[in-house]
N, C-alpha and C positions, 0 to 999 in steps of 0.2 A: 608448596610446588609440587613436590613428588606425589601427594595424594596418599601417602602411606598412613597417615592418620586422619579420622574422621574430622569433619568441619567443626563438630561441636567440641571435640577434644582439644583441636588447635585454638578455638575461641576462648576456652577456660584456660589453657596454658597460658595464653597472652595475659588474661586477667590476673593469673597467680604469679606470673614471673614479674610484671611491672612494678607491684609494691615491694617484691624481694629485693629486687635490685635498687629500689629508692626513687624510681622515677614518678611515682605516685604514692600518695598514703593508701593504707588499707580502705579507709572510708571513702576514698576517691574511687577506688577500685570497684567497689559494690554499688556506687551511687546510682548507676543506671537502672538498677532494679526498682528505685523509686521513682523513676521517669514515667509520667503518664502515657508517654509514646510507647514505651517498652510493654507496660501493663496492656495498653490497647490492642497492640499486635498480638500479644499471648492471648487476650481474650477472643479476637478473630479467629486464631486457630482452633479454640474450643467450639465456637461456634460452626465453623466448617466441619470439624469433625462429627459434631452432633448432627448435622444435616446429612452427612454421608452415611452415618449409621442408621438413621431414621428411613432410609429408602427413598429419599428425595429423587434419586436418579430415575428408579422406575416410574415414577409418577411422571418426571419431565419427558420420558421417552415417549410415553403414549400420547401426552400432549402435544409435543413437537410433530409427531406423525399426524395426528388428527386435524391441526391447523395447517400444516405445510403440505401434506400429501407426498408425492414422490417426485415432485418436480424440484429439480436442483438449484435452481436461482432461488425459488421460495424457501427451500430448505436451509441454503446457506444464511439467508436473512434471518430466519428464525433461530437457528442456533447460535448465530453471532449475538442476536438480541438477548436471548436466554441467558448465555454466558455472560454478557455485559451486565445484566440486572444482578445475576448472582455476585459477580466479581465486585460490584458496587458495595457489598456488605459482607464478602468473605475474601479470604487469601486467593490470588490468582491461580496458584499451583493447586490448592484445593478444589477450585472450581474445575480445572482441567482434570483432575483425578475422578472428580465425582461425574463429570460429564463423559468421560472416555469410554466406559462400557456402554453407555447410553447411545453414543455416536456409532460405535461399532456394530450394535444391534440394529439401528437405523439402516446402516450400510448394507447389512445382511438382508433386511427386508425389501429394501428399494433396489438392490442390485448396483449401487453407486459405489466406486471405488473409495474406500476409506480415507485414502490421501486427499480426496477432493472434499471432505468434510472436516478433516482433523485440523487442517491449517486455519479455516475460517474459525474453528473453535478456540484456537491458540489466540488469533488476533482478537477475537471477540473479548476474551478474558482479560487480554492486556489493555485493551481500549476502555472497557467498563471500569477498570480501577482508576481512571481520570475523573470519573464524574462525582466521586464522594470525597469527604474527608478521610474516611477510613478505608477507601477502596485500594490503596496502596501504600506501603510503607514510607516512601518519600513524602506524600500528603500529610502523613502523621507527624512524621519528625518535623517538616517545615511548620507545621501548625504550632508543635511544641516549641520550637526555636523562636516564633514570634512572641510567645507568653513569656520565654526566658528574657527576652530582651526588652520587655515592658510594654509590647504592642497587643492589640487585641487578636485573639486567635481567629483562624478561619473558621467558619461555621460549617454545619455537615453538608450542605449544598452550595457554598460558594464555587465550588469548582465545576457544577453543573452547567452553567452557560457555556464555557469553553470546550469542557470535556464532552458534553453532550454534542456539542457541533462536530467535534473530531469524530465521535463515535459514528454519528450518522453518516458522515463523509466516508469513514472507512467501510461502513456497511454498503453504502452505494456503490463504492468503488470495486468492492469483492462481488457483488451481484452482477453488476453490468461489464467490468472490465478485468478485475483479478481472476475471476473464475476460469478464465480462458488461459491463464498461466499455471494454473494447478496442476502437479502431476499426477497422473494415472497408475497408481500402483495398488495392487491387490495382493498383499501377502500371503493370504490364506489360499487363493487360487494358485499361487506360485508353489507354496508347500504341499498343496495337493497333487500338483503334477510331479513334483519331486518324489512324493510318497509312491505315486503310480509307477514310475520309472524304476524305483528301487525294488517294488514288488516284483516287476518283470524280471529284472536283472537277476535277481537271486532266487527266483521261482519260490517265493514265499507262500503263494497260494497252495503249492503241493504238500506244505508242512503245517497248514493252519486247519484247526479244527474246531467246531463250536459244540459245546456240550450244555445240556440243560441239567440243572440240578432241582430235583424236586423240594418243596417247601420242608417236608417232614425228614428230609435227609440229614443225616450227622454233619454233613458239609456244608448245609444251607449257612450262609453268612459267614463263612470263614474264607 
């Protein structure tokens, strides 16, 4: 509740305290690590990290701009669709982290306020997780629970008919109605205005100098 301890520390403390006080056995305390659901979620984080480090974001940014151009409604639709496709096989948070610099770059190139593109990104990542068995942890946990109780587990695309319909409805709503409710905030422009006012207030220009260091100078690179 206080937030003084990191979330992972709190989780491990709980797992360690329960067997000590006798509420569960040591074997039961670590049984979750043998669960297919836990291993699947862990593996999704690895895939997400690999795609991020491989530079998938740069490729996505150029393709989004090439397909959508600078028209806001089409940009929103394409961004949500791309985020949803990635979220179907990646963790939602990882998708948002991967796409965040891409969206900020698109906002700079198109002149559209970042706030009008970032919220559709978040919604697309959330809705895309509804479409596959591994798209979001609850889907994985429900599938594992089915097996634990003797039923057949959901397959990879059993969620697609309903989840896909919800996704398409969400994209359509954002393109035709929701975008009119999106805020228009440009933090970069606000920060630039504040910087200009500080320069003028403290006469920083009078005490600012530019110096060029030759390549063969002893100061070069220092």
